[in-house]
Legacy VTK file of the C-alpha trace (Angstrom):
# vtk DataFile Version 3.0
C-alpha trace
ASCII
DATASET POLYDATA
POINTS 296 float
-116.069 43.999 193.797
-113.325 42.917 196.167
-111.269 46.049 196.323
-109.171 47.579 199.025
-111.344 50.582 199.750
-109.065 51.510 202.625
-106.399 52.266 200.027
-108.509 54.768 198.087
-106.647 58.020 198.097
-107.788 61.226 199.761
-106.523 64.576 198.573
-104.603 65.742 195.528
-101.379 64.379 194.104
-99.111 66.146 191.642
-97.326 63.797 189.285
-94.086 64.393 187.446
-94.174 64.225 183.639
-93.614 60.710 182.365
-91.611 59.496 179.403
-93.041 56.843 177.080
-91.901 53.285 177.782
-90.037 52.643 174.558
-89.128 49.116 175.615
-92.763 48.004 175.700
-93.474 45.940 172.611
-96.135 47.136 170.186
-98.114 44.001 169.380
-100.598 45.773 167.144
-103.421 44.354 169.270
-106.098 46.489 170.894
-104.976 47.680 174.365
-107.187 46.458 177.192
-105.511 47.328 180.487
-102.287 48.512 182.045
-101.572 47.083 185.485
-98.783 47.496 188.012
-97.686 44.475 190.031
-96.324 45.590 193.403
-95.181 42.843 195.729
-93.210 42.391 198.944
-93.447 45.979 200.149
-92.644 44.937 203.746
-93.422 48.408 205.043
-91.944 49.488 208.352
-91.103 52.829 209.916
-87.382 52.373 209.328
-84.832 52.838 206.515
-87.057 55.657 205.117
-89.320 52.895 203.833
-92.513 55.054 203.857
-90.768 57.674 201.689
-89.536 55.020 199.275
-93.028 53.535 198.994
-94.361 57.040 198.310
-91.799 57.394 195.513
-92.815 54.032 194.090
-96.513 54.922 194.091
-95.765 58.276 192.451
-93.652 56.477 189.842
-96.497 54.048 189.076
-98.991 56.894 188.677
-96.696 58.880 186.393
-96.712 56.196 183.683
-98.193 57.020 180.317
-100.452 55.413 179.261
-101.857 55.472 182.774
-101.977 52.425 185.010
-105.540 51.208 185.632
-104.996 49.427 188.933
-102.439 47.785 191.208
-102.122 44.083 191.896
-100.644 43.695 195.372
-98.713 40.422 195.535
-98.603 40.183 199.325
-96.256 40.933 202.229
-97.538 44.480 202.562
-96.417 44.784 206.172
-92.917 44.013 207.313
-93.787 40.988 209.450
-96.728 39.960 211.619
-95.461 36.455 212.351
-94.263 36.866 215.932
-95.489 40.332 216.886
-98.061 41.527 219.385
-101.340 43.241 218.507
-100.050 46.791 219.060
-97.111 46.264 216.699
-99.313 44.715 214.022
-101.884 47.493 214.290
-99.106 50.053 213.817
-97.818 48.260 210.719
-101.226 48.211 209.040
-101.940 51.807 210.040
-98.718 52.905 208.362
-99.468 50.996 205.147
-102.980 52.417 204.885
-101.780 55.933 205.605
-99.239 55.900 202.775
-101.671 54.445 200.232
-104.440 56.861 201.206
-102.265 59.927 200.871
-100.128 58.928 197.892
-102.244 56.816 195.521
-105.585 57.083 193.764
-105.437 53.634 192.142
-107.639 50.661 193.037
-105.691 47.829 194.672
-106.458 44.097 194.476
-104.579 41.975 196.987
-103.477 38.481 197.895
-102.082 37.363 201.231
-98.358 37.024 201.768
-96.808 34.909 204.507
-95.704 38.040 206.408
-99.270 39.417 206.354
-100.528 36.463 208.391
-100.564 36.444 212.188
-99.414 32.863 212.684
-99.564 32.948 216.480
-103.330 33.432 216.374
-105.640 30.401 216.129
-107.503 31.793 213.115
-104.311 32.919 211.445
-105.762 34.631 208.334
-108.852 36.370 209.735
-106.965 39.406 211.014
-105.210 40.023 207.689
-108.434 39.564 205.724
-110.085 42.130 207.988
-107.258 44.596 207.341
-107.466 43.984 203.595
-111.297 44.138 203.585
-111.454 40.783 201.832
-114.325 38.355 202.358
-112.193 35.378 201.316
-108.467 34.805 200.754
-109.081 33.833 197.114
-111.418 35.380 194.563
-111.728 36.497 190.929
-112.840 39.569 189.018
-113.105 40.706 185.395
-111.660 43.914 183.985
-111.105 44.994 180.389
-112.065 41.610 178.982
-109.520 39.776 181.178
-110.285 37.559 184.162
-108.025 37.930 187.185
-107.783 35.027 189.608
-106.269 35.907 192.985
-105.062 32.852 194.880
-104.301 32.066 198.492
-100.928 30.338 198.215
-99.816 30.374 201.882
-100.917 27.489 204.122
-99.722 25.628 207.183
-97.453 22.657 206.525
-98.730 19.162 207.279
-97.154 19.289 210.755
-98.735 22.708 211.489
-95.365 24.230 212.374
-94.748 26.586 209.443
-96.097 27.510 206.008
-95.789 25.979 202.552
-97.039 27.022 199.134
-100.157 25.204 197.996
-103.841 25.678 197.240
-105.432 22.899 199.269
-108.272 20.692 198.093
-111.109 23.200 198.524
-109.349 26.033 196.714
-108.104 23.743 193.942
-111.679 22.616 193.216
-112.756 26.258 193.241
-110.018 27.056 190.709
-111.125 24.147 188.516
-114.709 25.444 188.525
-113.594 29.032 188.003
-111.655 28.119 184.868
-114.360 25.769 183.580
-116.959 28.529 183.918
-114.804 31.137 182.170
-115.362 31.832 178.469
-112.518 30.076 176.674
-111.969 33.247 174.652
-111.415 35.331 177.784
-107.715 35.543 178.724
-106.803 34.830 182.340
-104.146 36.347 184.603
-103.371 34.549 187.886
-101.927 36.298 190.958
-100.264 34.440 193.832
-97.762 35.362 196.505
-95.636 32.227 196.405
-94.534 31.358 192.848
-96.324 28.518 191.091
-93.210 27.982 188.964
-89.879 29.818 189.162
-86.211 29.379 188.291
-85.026 31.724 191.050
-84.592 28.852 193.518
-81.584 27.629 191.528
-79.692 30.828 192.339
-77.776 29.753 195.415
-74.173 30.094 196.467
-71.735 27.180 196.782
-73.966 24.595 195.113
-71.942 21.822 193.466
-74.393 19.155 192.428
-77.742 19.593 194.177
-80.317 22.320 194.719
-82.641 22.438 197.712
-86.149 23.709 196.955
-88.268 24.234 200.033
-92.046 24.041 200.079
-92.217 27.557 201.431
-90.435 28.968 198.370
-92.520 27.484 195.526
-95.894 25.780 195.296
-95.765 22.134 196.331
-98.726 21.385 194.024
-97.054 22.857 190.942
-97.615 19.763 188.782
-101.360 19.677 189.474
-101.784 23.399 188.773
-99.757 23.237 185.559
-101.834 20.249 184.378
-105.014 22.195 185.098
-103.754 25.223 183.184
-102.890 22.976 180.230
-106.608 22.170 179.912
-107.397 25.885 179.719
-105.260 27.593 177.047
-106.790 30.968 177.937
-104.575 31.040 181.059
-101.866 33.360 179.771
-99.982 34.907 182.680
-99.132 34.057 186.312
-97.657 36.749 188.570
-95.941 36.142 191.900
-93.342 37.544 194.277
-92.050 36.218 197.619
-88.472 35.514 196.463
-87.494 39.189 195.980
-85.855 38.175 192.691
-87.038 38.709 189.127
-87.427 35.920 186.584
-89.682 34.784 183.752
-90.424 31.158 182.878
-92.576 30.141 179.895
-94.000 26.633 180.118
-96.861 25.160 178.067
-97.556 28.647 176.662
-98.157 30.090 180.140
-95.768 32.843 181.268
-94.802 32.687 184.949
-93.284 35.956 186.172
-91.758 36.283 189.619
-91.216 40.002 190.104
-88.703 41.597 192.424
-89.734 43.335 195.622
-90.698 46.972 196.088
-88.533 46.716 199.213
-85.601 45.090 197.411
-83.601 43.368 200.149
-86.091 44.440 202.853
-85.186 48.136 202.368
-81.442 47.491 202.581
-80.435 47.649 198.911
-80.699 45.121 196.099
-81.658 41.497 196.600
-78.739 39.924 194.741
-78.922 41.443 191.243
-82.574 42.530 191.518
-83.100 46.187 192.443
-86.266 47.464 194.173
-89.042 47.726 191.620
-92.411 46.634 190.289
-93.885 44.914 187.261
-95.614 46.948 184.555
-97.869 44.914 182.273
-99.890 45.950 179.238
-102.719 43.500 178.562
-104.291 43.292 175.114
-107.748 42.229 174.003
-106.432 39.237 172.052
-104.809 37.683 175.134
-101.276 38.864 174.434
-99.341 41.149 176.739
-96.145 43.180 177.047
-94.314 43.510 180.334
-91.213 44.830 182.016
-89.664 45.176 185.447
-89.316 48.831 186.452
-86.773 50.196 188.930
-88.431 53.222 190.538
-85.409 54.657 192.356
LINES 1 297
296 0 1 2 3 4 5 6 7 8 9 10 11 12 13 14 15 16 17 18 19 20 21 22 23 24 25 26 27 28 29 30 31 32 33 34 35 36 37 38 39 40 41 42 43 44 45 46 47 48 49 50 51 52 53 54 55 56 57 58 59 60 61 62 63 64 65 66 67 68 69 70 71 72 73 74 75 76 77 78 79 80 81 82 83 84 85 86 87 88 89 90 91 92 93 94 95 96 97 98 99 100 101 102 103 104 105 106 107 108 109 110 111 112 113 114 115 116 117 118 119 120 121 122 123 124 125 126 127 128 129 130 131 132 133 134 135 136 137 138 139 140 141 142 143 144 145 146 147 148 149 150 151 152 153 154 155 156 157 158 159 160 161 162 163 164 165 166 167 168 169 170 171 172 173 174 175 176 177 178 179 180 181 182 183 184 185 186 187 188 189 190 191 192 193 194 195 196 197 198 199 200 201 202 203 204 205 206 207 208 209 210 211 212 213 214 215 216 217 218 219 220 221 222 223 224 225 226 227 228 229 230 231 232 233 234 235 236 237 238 239 240 241 242 243 244 245 246 247 248 249 250 251 252 253 254 255 256 257 258 259 260 261 262 263 264 265 266 267 268 269 270 271 272 273 274 275 276 277 278 279 280 281 282 283 284 285 286 287 288 289 290 291 292 293 294 295
């Protein structure tokens, strides 16, 4: 199982009593799992960020019914892009320290663009080592659901910066993964960069034209959506990256871009989206109930 064993907690943790989430819909279906989607933590030793992350992890673990595990949507560390080794080591040490001391939940991760050390020749190897991942994309099964964790961050065609895509090898892997999945088993997909989002149309002073950059949404959206259309058991796609919250339903697949744990990089709200995380109840029949939770 590809799990972040470095994030297994050590020591006790007292949790505050939790109130029931009355806004979660009762579908009448058999509950399978409850997951928390935490993305864009961007942890640094500034703005009391470690204390806020502690509060978020405590908030997640106080939910009733209890959360089964965390899906980490990437950008755990503040930024490795242009830093030296000592700075990057300190960022990862801080992240691991907070998770070890404040959480007892398993964590499944994908890479964010700020987790990747772009100045190094093998730009993803260092992050994969820190995350204890053998590959940047993988799948696992829990509670009758399949979870597909994608690597959505790749160098652009001119090798100067990143864009959102799968690439040929990973796309073929995804095709095979879905083809070899029981059609009655519901599928949840996790990526850092959104596969499909409406948040890119929220921009100031736009009169007649939006600009959507390849680093903000997948550039192979059409191909992925067409693939999902062939597999109706794909139910839910979770992402982050934009630090804004939205939900788009297309071809019976729900694409949720959740806001950031860090909000506007630990300096308040990102537009109208406060710091928070996604809380999702998955049911055995492939349905789900979800909400965005402000933990402060």
